[in-house]
Z-matrix of the N, CA and C atoms (Angstrom, degrees):
N
C 1 1.455
C 2 1.531 1 112.56
N 3 1.323 2 117.13 1 -24.90
C 4 1.464 3 119.66 2 -176.05
C 5 1.524 4 112.97 3 -64.79
N 6 1.336 5 117.21 4 -22.45
C 7 1.465 6 119.73 5 179.04
C 8 1.533 7 111.71 6 -66.21
N 9 1.342 8 116.58 7 -12.46
C 10 1.466 9 120.70 8 -179.58
C 11 1.527 10 112.77 9 -102.13
N 12 1.312 11 118.23 10 3.74
C 13 1.465 12 120.66 11 -178.35
C 14 1.528 13 109.34 12 -91.34
N 15 1.323 14 116.95 13 119.94
C 16 1.475 15 119.06 14 178.16
C 17 1.522 16 110.83 15 -72.95
N 18 1.322 17 115.35 16 150.46
C 19 1.466 18 120.16 17 176.16
C 20 1.528 19 110.82 18 -68.39
N 21 1.320 20 114.93 19 -34.69
C 22 1.470 21 122.19 20 -178.62
C 23 1.517 22 107.33 21 -134.51
N 24 1.327 23 116.00 22 142.39
C 25 1.468 24 120.89 23 176.90
C 26 1.523 25 107.28 24 -132.67
N 27 1.338 26 115.48 25 119.61
C 28 1.458 27 121.00 26 -179.33
C 29 1.532 28 110.55 27 -131.82
N 30 1.305 29 114.82 28 162.83
C 31 1.465 30 120.55 29 -177.44
C 32 1.527 31 111.85 30 -65.95
N 33 1.349 32 116.67 31 -42.05
C 34 1.469 33 120.19 32 -176.97
C 35 1.533 34 109.28 33 -156.39
N 36 1.322 35 115.36 34 176.80
C 37 1.468 36 119.75 35 177.27
C 38 1.528 37 111.01 36 -64.25
N 39 1.328 38 116.69 37 -19.77
C 40 1.467 39 121.04 38 -177.40
C 41 1.525 40 113.07 39 -86.64
N 42 1.330 41 118.38 40 -11.97
C 43 1.469 42 120.67 41 -179.85
C 44 1.528 43 112.34 42 -102.42
N 45 1.320 44 116.71 43 -0.52
C 46 1.466 45 120.96 44 177.44
C 47 1.529 46 109.03 45 -72.29
N 48 1.312 47 116.66 46 137.38
C 49 1.461 48 121.69 47 177.57
C 50 1.534 49 108.03 48 -87.97
N 51 1.318 50 116.08 49 90.24
C 52 1.459 51 121.44 50 -176.68
C 53 1.527 52 112.12 51 -67.74
N 54 1.313 53 116.98 52 -29.88
C 55 1.466 54 119.43 53 176.58
C 56 1.523 55 110.70 54 -64.48
N 57 1.326 56 115.48 55 -39.52
C 58 1.465 57 120.00 56 177.68
C 59 1.528 58 110.09 57 -64.35
N 60 1.334 59 117.22 58 -38.78
C 61 1.466 60 120.49 59 176.76
C 62 1.527 61 110.07 60 -62.56
N 63 1.332 62 116.38 61 -44.37
C 64 1.464 63 121.14 62 179.35
C 65 1.539 64 110.18 63 -60.21
N 66 1.335 65 114.90 64 -43.60
C 67 1.464 66 119.75 65 -179.87
C 68 1.527 67 112.13 66 -64.70
N 69 1.329 68 116.60 67 -26.37
C 70 1.478 69 121.79 68 177.56
C 71 1.532 70 111.74 69 -81.66
N 72 1.326 71 116.51 70 -5.69
C 73 1.461 72 119.83 71 178.70
C 74 1.520 73 114.67 72 99.08
N 75 1.325 74 117.70 73 6.05
C 76 1.466 75 120.93 74 177.33
C 77 1.530 76 108.06 75 -72.47
N 78 1.332 77 116.21 76 129.31
C 79 1.464 78 121.56 77 -179.90
C 80 1.523 79 112.50 78 -124.32
N 81 1.322 80 117.26 79 -14.70
C 82 1.465 81 121.99 80 -178.51
C 83 1.520 82 109.48 81 -127.28
N 84 1.333 83 115.92 82 126.74
C 85 1.457 84 121.98 83 178.91
C 86 1.526 85 109.45 84 -113.06
N 87 1.315 86 115.66 85 118.12
C 88 1.459 87 121.72 86 175.14
C 89 1.520 88 107.52 87 -97.07
N 90 1.321 89 116.50 88 118.37
C 91 1.459 90 120.90 89 180.00
C 92 1.518 91 110.23 90 -107.26
N 93 1.323 92 116.27 91 130.16
C 94 1.451 93 121.35 92 166.91
C 95 1.527 94 106.33 93 -69.82
N 96 1.323 95 117.17 94 160.99
C 97 1.475 96 120.15 95 -179.52
C 98 1.519 97 112.55 96 -101.23
N 99 1.336 98 115.47 97 -69.09
C 100 1.462 99 120.55 98 -170.77
C 101 1.522 100 112.41 99 -68.98
N 102 1.317 101 114.50 100 122.31
C 103 1.458 102 125.63 101 -179.18
C 104 1.525 103 113.78 102 69.31
N 105 1.329 104 116.26 103 5.68
C 106 1.465 105 120.48 104 169.62
C 107 1.524 106 108.02 105 -104.62
N 108 1.342 107 115.84 106 -53.80
C 109 1.468 108 120.18 107 177.28
C 110 1.521 109 111.41 108 -92.61
N 111 1.322 110 116.07 109 -47.51
C 112 1.466 111 121.66 110 -176.64
C 113 1.528 112 109.78 111 -141.91
N 114 1.347 113 117.32 112 158.23
C 115 1.460 114 118.95 113 170.96
C 116 1.534 115 109.68 114 -61.69
N 117 1.312 116 116.28 115 155.01
C 118 1.467 117 121.59 116 -176.85
C 119 1.533 118 113.06 117 -60.12
N 120 1.316 119 118.01 118 -21.82
C 121 1.463 120 121.67 119 -178.28
C 122 1.535 121 113.21 120 -85.11
N 123 1.317 122 117.67 121 -8.62
C 124 1.470 123 121.98 122 -177.29
C 125 1.523 124 109.22 123 -93.70
N 126 1.337 125 116.16 124 137.63
C 127 1.459 126 121.00 125 -173.99
C 128 1.524 127 114.87 126 -116.28
N 129 1.329 128 116.49 127 13.38
C 130 1.463 129 119.03 128 175.01
C 131 1.514 130 109.92 129 -154.28
N 132 1.312 131 114.92 130 157.00
C 133 1.464 132 121.27 131 -178.71
C 134 1.526 133 110.51 132 -78.34
N 135 1.327 134 115.29 133 146.44
C 136 1.462 135 118.82 134 176.09
C 137 1.535 136 109.43 135 -89.56
N 138 1.320 137 116.38 136 174.35
C 139 1.468 138 121.71 137 -176.43
C 140 1.528 139 111.89 138 -61.97
N 141 1.320 140 116.77 139 -35.11
C 142 1.461 141 120.69 140 -178.24
C 143 1.532 142 110.87 141 -66.85
N 144 1.329 143 117.16 142 -40.78
C 145 1.469 144 121.31 143 177.22
C 146 1.527 145 109.41 144 -66.13
N 147 1.334 146 116.32 145 -44.76
C 148 1.468 147 120.14 146 179.42
C 149 1.522 148 110.78 147 -58.02
N 150 1.331 149 116.72 148 -44.65
C 151 1.461 150 120.76 149 -179.44
C 152 1.533 151 111.00 150 -64.41
N 153 1.330 152 116.81 151 -42.95
C 154 1.463 153 120.33 152 179.05
C 155 1.526 154 110.76 153 -61.70
N 156 1.325 155 117.23 154 -46.84
C 157 1.458 156 120.32 155 -177.37
C 158 1.534 157 111.48 156 -66.52
N 159 1.317 158 117.30 157 -36.47
C 160 1.473 159 120.24 158 175.48
C 161 1.526 160 110.16 159 -62.00
N 162 1.312 161 115.76 160 -44.35
C 163 1.464 162 121.03 161 179.73
C 164 1.535 163 110.50 162 -62.53
N 165 1.326 164 117.12 163 -43.32
C 166 1.467 165 120.89 164 -179.68
C 167 1.521 166 111.39 165 -64.05
N 168 1.327 167 116.53 166 -41.98
C 169 1.465 168 120.10 167 178.39
C 170 1.527 169 110.69 168 -66.42
N 171 1.339 170 117.17 169 -39.23
C 172 1.464 171 120.79 170 177.85
C 173 1.523 172 111.82 171 -62.79
N 174 1.346 173 116.70 172 -33.34
C 175 1.467 174 121.26 173 178.36
C 176 1.523 175 111.49 174 -71.69
N 177 1.337 176 116.21 175 -17.00
C 178 1.457 177 119.60 176 178.76
C 179 1.513 178 115.61 177 111.74
N 180 1.330 179 117.00 178 0.45
C 181 1.462 180 119.92 179 178.61
C 182 1.531 181 110.90 180 -71.26
N 183 1.327 182 116.27 181 144.22
C 184 1.454 183 122.08 182 165.27
C 185 1.522 184 104.68 183 -88.85
N 186 1.325 185 116.40 184 121.78
C 187 1.466 186 121.37 185 -176.57
C 188 1.523 187 108.26 186 -112.01
N 189 1.333 188 115.49 187 125.56
C 190 1.456 189 121.08 188 -177.69
C 191 1.525 190 109.30 189 -130.68
N 192 1.316 191 115.42 190 131.26
C 193 1.458 192 120.49 191 172.85
C 194 1.525 193 106.50 192 -80.54
N 195 1.325 194 117.19 193 119.84
C 196 1.462 195 123.81 194 -171.01
C 197 1.521 196 107.30 195 -124.33
N 198 1.325 197 116.00 196 95.92
C 199 1.459 198 120.45 197 -167.55
C 200 1.525 199 112.67 198 -132.81
N 201 1.313 200 115.01 199 152.91
C 202 1.465 201 120.69 200 173.14
C 203 1.526 202 110.98 201 -79.72
N 204 1.320 203 117.68 202 -8.97
C 205 1.467 204 121.73 203 177.67
C 206 1.524 205 110.38 204 -71.70
N 207 1.324 206 115.41 205 164.61
C 208 1.459 207 121.23 206 -178.94
C 209 1.522 208 113.34 207 -82.04
N 210 1.331 209 115.50 208 171.66
C 211 1.468 210 122.58 209 -177.65
C 212 1.529 211 112.08 210 -58.99
N 213 1.325 212 116.99 211 -39.25
C 214 1.464 213 120.94 212 -177.82
C 215 1.533 214 110.59 213 -61.25
N 216 1.319 215 116.59 214 -39.22
C 217 1.466 216 121.45 215 178.97
C 218 1.539 217 110.76 216 -68.61
N 219 1.327 218 116.84 217 -37.47
C 220 1.464 219 120.92 218 -174.89
C 221 1.523 220 114.45 219 -83.56
N 222 1.324 221 117.54 220 -25.04
C 223 1.473 222 121.56 221 -173.09
C 224 1.528 223 113.84 222 -53.73
N 225 1.343 224 120.12 223 -47.63
C 226 1.476 225 118.20 224 179.68
C 227 1.534 226 113.01 225 -59.59
N 228 1.312 227 117.02 226 -35.23
C 229 1.462 228 120.78 227 179.43
C 230 1.526 229 110.58 228 -72.57
N 231 1.329 230 116.37 229 -40.17
C 232 1.467 231 121.63 230 177.37
C 233 1.527 232 109.84 231 -57.91
N 234 1.328 233 115.90 232 -48.21
C 235 1.462 234 121.21 233 -177.72
C 236 1.529 235 111.74 234 -68.10
N 237 1.307 236 116.07 235 -45.94
C 238 1.461 237 121.12 236 -176.11
C 239 1.530 238 112.95 237 -68.65
N 240 1.337 239 116.23 238 -41.52
C 241 1.463 240 120.90 239 -175.78
C 242 1.528 241 112.93 240 -91.82
N 243 1.348 242 115.27 241 -8.54
C 244 1.464 243 121.89 242 -179.21
C 245 1.523 244 111.27 243 53.43
N 246 1.336 245 114.29 244 56.00
C 247 1.461 246 122.04 245 179.06
C 248 1.522 247 109.16 246 -131.92
N 249 1.312 248 116.00 247 165.37
C 250 1.450 249 120.81 248 173.76
C 251 1.521 250 109.25 249 -82.40
N 252 1.318 251 115.93 250 157.12
C 253 1.459 252 121.05 251 178.08
C 254 1.520 253 109.69 252 -134.82
N 255 1.306 254 114.76 253 152.28
C 256 1.451 255 120.86 254 169.82
C 257 1.525 256 106.27 255 -127.12
N 258 1.327 257 115.22 256 106.82
C 259 1.461 258 121.66 257 -179.19
C 260 1.524 259 109.80 258 -86.49
N 261 1.306 260 114.85 259 159.95
C 262 1.471 261 121.45 260 178.49
C 263 1.531 262 110.71 261 49.27
N 264 1.324 263 115.39 262 50.72
C 265 1.469 264 121.75 263 -176.78
C 266 1.531 265 112.43 264 -67.14
N 267 1.300 266 116.69 265 -19.49
C 268 1.468 267 122.64 266 178.77
C 269 1.525 268 112.48 267 57.88
N 270 1.334 269 114.90 268 38.01
C 271 1.465 270 119.77 269 174.80
C 272 1.529 271 107.73 270 -60.73
N 273 1.279 272 120.87 271 138.03
C 274 1.452 273 129.55 272 16.39
C 275 1.538 274 115.33 273 -95.59
N 276 1.317 275 118.53 274 12.63
C 277 1.463 276 119.18 275 179.14
C 278 1.533 277 110.31 276 -61.70
N 279 1.308 278 116.48 277 145.34
C 280 1.467 279 122.13 278 -174.20
C 281 1.527 280 113.40 279 -77.79
N 282 1.309 281 118.22 280 -22.40
C 283 1.468 282 122.98 281 -169.97
C 284 1.529 283 114.29 282 -48.24
N 285 1.312 284 117.86 283 -51.48
C 286 1.464 285 120.12 284 -174.34
C 287 1.533 286 112.94 285 -79.43
N 288 1.327 287 117.32 286 -25.75
C 289 1.465 288 119.41 287 171.39
C 290 1.532 289 108.26 288 -61.28
N 291 1.327 290 115.43 289 -47.33
C 292 1.465 291 121.06 290 -179.45
C 293 1.524 292 111.13 291 -65.14
N 294 1.322 293 116.56 292 -37.00
C 295 1.470 294 121.39 293 178.55
C 296 1.523 295 111.25 294 -61.16
N 297 1.339 296 116.32 295 -45.32
C 298 1.468 297 120.24 296 178.95
C 299 1.518 298 110.55 297 -60.94
N 300 1.322 299 116.43 298 -45.27
C 301 1.470 300 118.89 299 -179.37
C 302 1.526 301 111.11 300 -62.14
N 303 1.311 302 117.04 301 -40.11
C 304 1.462 303 120.62 302 179.93
C 305 1.528 304 111.35 303 -68.71
N 306 1.335 305 117.09 304 -48.66
C 307 1.474 306 120.76 305 -176.79
C 308 1.524 307 113.09 306 -65.79
N 309 1.331 308 116.70 307 -34.29
C 310 1.459 309 120.36 308 -176.66
C 311 1.536 310 112.23 309 -100.07
N 312 1.316 311 116.20 310 0.28
C 313 1.465 312 122.37 311 176.97
C 314 1.531 313 112.84 312 61.60
N 315 1.338 314 115.46 313 48.24
C 316 1.466 315 121.48 314 175.25
C 317 1.518 316 109.91 315 -112.42
N 318 1.319 317 115.62 316 148.97
C 319 1.463 318 121.14 317 172.95
C 320 1.522 319 108.38 318 -93.16
N 321 1.325 320 117.16 319 168.66
C 322 1.462 321 120.55 320 -179.74
C 323 1.524 322 111.56 321 -59.59
N 324 1.319 323 117.70 322 -32.07
C 325 1.467 324 120.40 323 -178.26
C 326 1.528 325 112.67 324 -74.51
N 327 1.333 326 117.53 325 -8.01
C 328 1.466 327 120.94 326 -177.69
C 329 1.532 328 113.59 327 -104.93
N 330 1.332 329 117.70 328 1.17
C 331 1.469 330 121.15 329 -173.38
C 332 1.523 331 110.56 330 -120.42
N 333 1.333 332 115.47 331 140.35
C 334 1.466 333 121.79 332 174.10
C 335 1.522 334 109.10 333 -129.18
N 336 1.325 335 115.63 334 140.36
C 337 1.463 336 123.23 335 175.62
C 338 1.512 337 107.69 336 -106.59
N 339 1.347 338 116.03 337 126.62
C 340 1.462 339 121.96 338 -179.10
C 341 1.519 340 108.06 339 -116.75
N 342 1.328 341 116.91 340 120.42
C 343 1.453 342 119.89 341 -179.30
C 344 1.518 343 112.90 342 -161.49
N 345 1.326 344 114.34 343 176.58
C 346 1.458 345 120.91 344 -174.57
C 347 1.535 346 114.44 345 -104.58
N 348 1.332 347 117.81 346 0.63
C 349 1.463 348 119.60 347 -176.17
C 350 1.525 349 112.97 348 -123.51
N 351 1.323 350 115.08 349 134.91
C 352 1.464 351 120.39 350 175.25
C 353 1.521 352 111.31 351 -69.33
N 354 1.337 353 116.88 352 -40.19
C 355 1.465 354 120.68 353 -171.65
C 356 1.518 355 114.43 354 -76.04
N 357 1.303 356 118.25 355 -16.63
C 358 1.463 357 120.38 356 179.66
C 359 1.523 358 110.44 357 -116.44
N 360 1.308 359 116.68 358 -62.86
C 361 1.468 360 122.25 359 -173.46
C 362 1.530 361 112.83 360 -68.91
N 363 1.321 362 116.37 361 -53.47
C 364 1.467 363 120.42 362 -176.17
C 365 1.529 364 110.89 363 -72.07
N 366 1.306 365 117.09 364 -49.95
C 367 1.461 366 120.06 365 -178.31
C 368 1.531 367 110.94 366 -60.76
N 369 1.334 368 115.89 367 -45.01
C 370 1.465 369 119.80 368 179.45
C 371 1.517 370 112.13 369 -61.33
N 372 1.322 371 116.86 370 -46.92
C 373 1.460 372 120.64 371 179.04
C 374 1.519 373 112.45 372 -64.52
N 375 1.328 374 116.33 373 -40.63
C 376 1.462 375 119.90 374 179.68
C 377 1.527 376 111.51 375 -66.21
N 378 1.336 377 116.72 376 -31.80
C 379 1.469 378 119.81 377 178.80
C 380 1.523 379 111.86 378 -59.21
N 381 1.328 380 116.58 379 -36.56
C 382 1.469 381 120.06 380 -177.59
C 383 1.529 382 112.88 381 -98.05
N 384 1.316 383 117.08 382 -5.46
C 385 1.461 384 120.52 383 174.73
C 386 1.509 385 116.69 384 90.09
N 387 1.344 386 117.42 385 11.66
C 388 1.461 387 118.84 386 177.54
C 389 1.533 388 109.89 387 -83.14
N 390 1.317 389 116.31 388 166.14
C 391 1.459 390 121.52 389 176.34
C 392 1.526 391 108.96 390 -68.57
N 393 1.326 392 116.10 391 132.04
C 394 1.462 393 120.26 392 179.46
C 395 1.521 394 110.02 393 -114.83
N 396 1.333 395 113.93 394 134.93
C 397 1.462 396 120.72 395 -178.43
C 398 1.526 397 107.90 396 -126.53
N 399 1.320 398 115.31 397 116.19
C 400 1.461 399 121.23 398 177.65
C 401 1.512 400 108.87 399 -96.69
N 402 1.326 401 115.31 400 135.39
C 403 1.469 402 120.47 401 173.03
C 404 1.530 403 107.69 402 -124.68
N 405 1.314 404 115.89 403 164.00
C 406 1.458 405 120.02 404 176.54
C 407 1.530 406 109.69 405 -73.49
N 408 1.335 407 117.55 406 144.42
C 409 1.469 408 119.71 407 177.58
C 410 1.531 409 110.60 408 -60.66
N 411 1.341 410 116.00 409 144.54
C 412 1.464 411 119.83 410 179.70
C 413 1.526 412 112.08 411 -79.97
N 414 1.328 413 117.28 412 -12.60
C 415 1.459 414 121.92 413 179.87
C 416 1.524 415 109.44 414 -144.53
N 417 1.314 416 115.47 415 154.07
C 418 1.466 417 119.77 416 176.77
C 419 1.526 418 111.79 417 -85.47
N 420 1.328 419 116.71 418 -13.19
C 421 1.460 420 120.89 419 -179.89
C 422 1.524 421 109.61 420 -84.30
N 423 1.328 422 115.39 421 130.43
C 424 1.451 423 121.94 422 -178.87
C 425 1.523 424 110.53 423 -129.97
N 426 1.329 425 115.42 424 161.18
C 427 1.460 426 120.86 425 170.13
C 428 1.531 427 107.93 426 -65.49
N 429 1.326 428 116.98 427 161.96
C 430 1.470 429 121.53 428 -177.12
C 431 1.529 430 111.41 429 -57.00
N 432 1.320 431 117.84 430 -49.32
C 433 1.465 432 120.49 431 -179.90
C 434 1.521 433 111.22 432 -61.97
N 435 1.313 434 116.50 433 -38.33
C 436 1.463 435 120.26 434 179.80
C 437 1.527 436 110.45 435 -65.67
N 438 1.339 437 117.17 436 -36.64
C 439 1.471 438 119.91 437 177.10
C 440 1.527 439 110.52 438 -60.24
N 441 1.309 440 115.99 439 -40.93
C 442 1.464 441 121.00 440 177.04
C 443 1.534 442 109.53 441 -63.33
N 444 1.336 443 115.81 442 -46.24
C 445 1.467 444 120.43 443 178.35
C 446 1.525 445 111.94 444 -59.71
N 447 1.331 446 116.87 445 -37.34
C 448 1.473 447 120.42 446 -179.12
C 449 1.534 448 110.97 447 -63.61
N 450 1.320 449 116.76 448 -35.91
C 451 1.475 450 119.17 449 177.37
C 452 1.521 451 110.27 450 -62.33
N 453 1.325 452 116.43 451 -45.45
C 454 1.468 453 120.77 452 178.36
C 455 1.529 454 109.13 453 -65.15
N 456 1.313 455 115.99 454 -43.27
C 457 1.464 456 121.69 455 179.91
C 458 1.527 457 110.96 456 -58.42
N 459 1.330 458 116.91 457 -42.90
C 460 1.465 459 120.43 458 179.89
C 461 1.526 460 111.93 459 -62.25
N 462 1.329 461 116.97 460 -36.71
C 463 1.477 462 120.53 461 176.33
C 464 1.527 463 110.23 462 -66.27
N 465 1.331 464 115.96 463 -42.19
C 466 1.467 465 120.32 464 178.99
C 467 1.525 466 109.78 465 -62.99
N 468 1.329 467 116.63 466 -45.87
C 469 1.468 468 120.99 467 -179.67
C 470 1.529 469 110.74 468 -60.80
N 471 1.311 470 116.81 469 -38.42
C 472 1.467 471 120.52 470 178.64
C 473 1.529 472 109.95 471 -63.29
N 474 1.336 473 117.61 472 -43.93
C 475 1.473 474 120.73 473 178.23
C 476 1.524 475 110.76 474 -64.92
N 477 1.326 476 116.82 475 -42.47
C 478 1.464 477 120.48 476 178.34
C 479 1.524 478 110.84 477 -62.42
N 480 1.335 479 116.10 478 -42.28
C 481 1.463 480 120.56 479 179.27
C 482 1.530 481 110.40 480 -63.82
N 483 1.331 482 117.15 481 -43.31
C 484 1.465 483 121.24 482 -179.29
C 485 1.526 484 111.75 483 -63.43
N 486 1.327 485 116.95 484 -25.73
C 487 1.464 486 121.36 485 177.77
C 488 1.528 487 112.63 486 -99.94
N 489 1.334 488 115.77 487 12.84
C 490 1.472 489 121.98 488 179.07
C 491 1.528 490 113.21 489 56.92
N 492 1.339 491 116.89 490 35.22
C 493 1.462 492 121.19 491 -179.05
C 494 1.527 493 112.89 492 -101.49
N 495 1.332 494 116.55 493 -28.24
C 496 1.458 495 121.14 494 -179.12
C 497 1.522 496 108.52 495 -159.73
N 498 1.316 497 115.61 496 132.33
C 499 1.469 498 120.40 497 178.22
C 500 1.509 499 108.61 498 -128.82
N 501 1.337 500 116.36 499 120.89
C 502 1.461 501 120.86 500 178.93
C 503 1.515 502 109.39 501 -60.87
N 504 1.329 503 115.60 502 130.53
C 505 1.468 504 120.75 503 179.92
C 506 1.514 505 113.74 504 94.20
N 507 1.329 506 117.28 505 -10.34
C 508 1.463 507 121.38 506 176.88
C 509 1.528 508 107.35 507 -100.44
N 510 1.324 509 115.83 508 90.80
C 511 1.456 510 122.58 509 -171.46
C 512 1.520 511 111.83 510 -78.31
N 513 1.314 512 115.47 511 148.45
C 514 1.455 513 121.97 512 178.88
C 515 1.519 514 109.77 513 -153.94
N 516 1.319 515 115.38 514 159.85
C 517 1.478 516 120.06 515 175.30
C 518 1.511 517 109.69 516 -141.28
């Protein structure tokens, strides 16, 4: 069950203490897209996301959109936010996490994965040993596969809660 416990749990991408991450040596932030940054039905970044990403890049972070979605879905965000993307990441498989670290010359201690799902974002990041940050989904609407994953995720969260390992809504960093 420990493979599903995020290192950090925050309400949203806006409540994460990025300075604390920088101080810990994190230099690369992998962001999930759907229900982490925007609902799945939205096809462009809002001003608040743009401002956050500009600030993160100014601080020196390498910011990468790391999503299981395809290139067509990610392209508007890549262009608008002026960031790199990795489409069809196939989270929770380790392959593309390792690829990013190799291509960008980062070690596991320098990378953090930020996302809204235990079964893809957290589990995948934990498999390779990077810092994992779980946030609450920005929307209740999910893709069909994600709805299935949420059912499994809810069972996992219940077991974690019963063992005092993770409690939804009890944020920590």
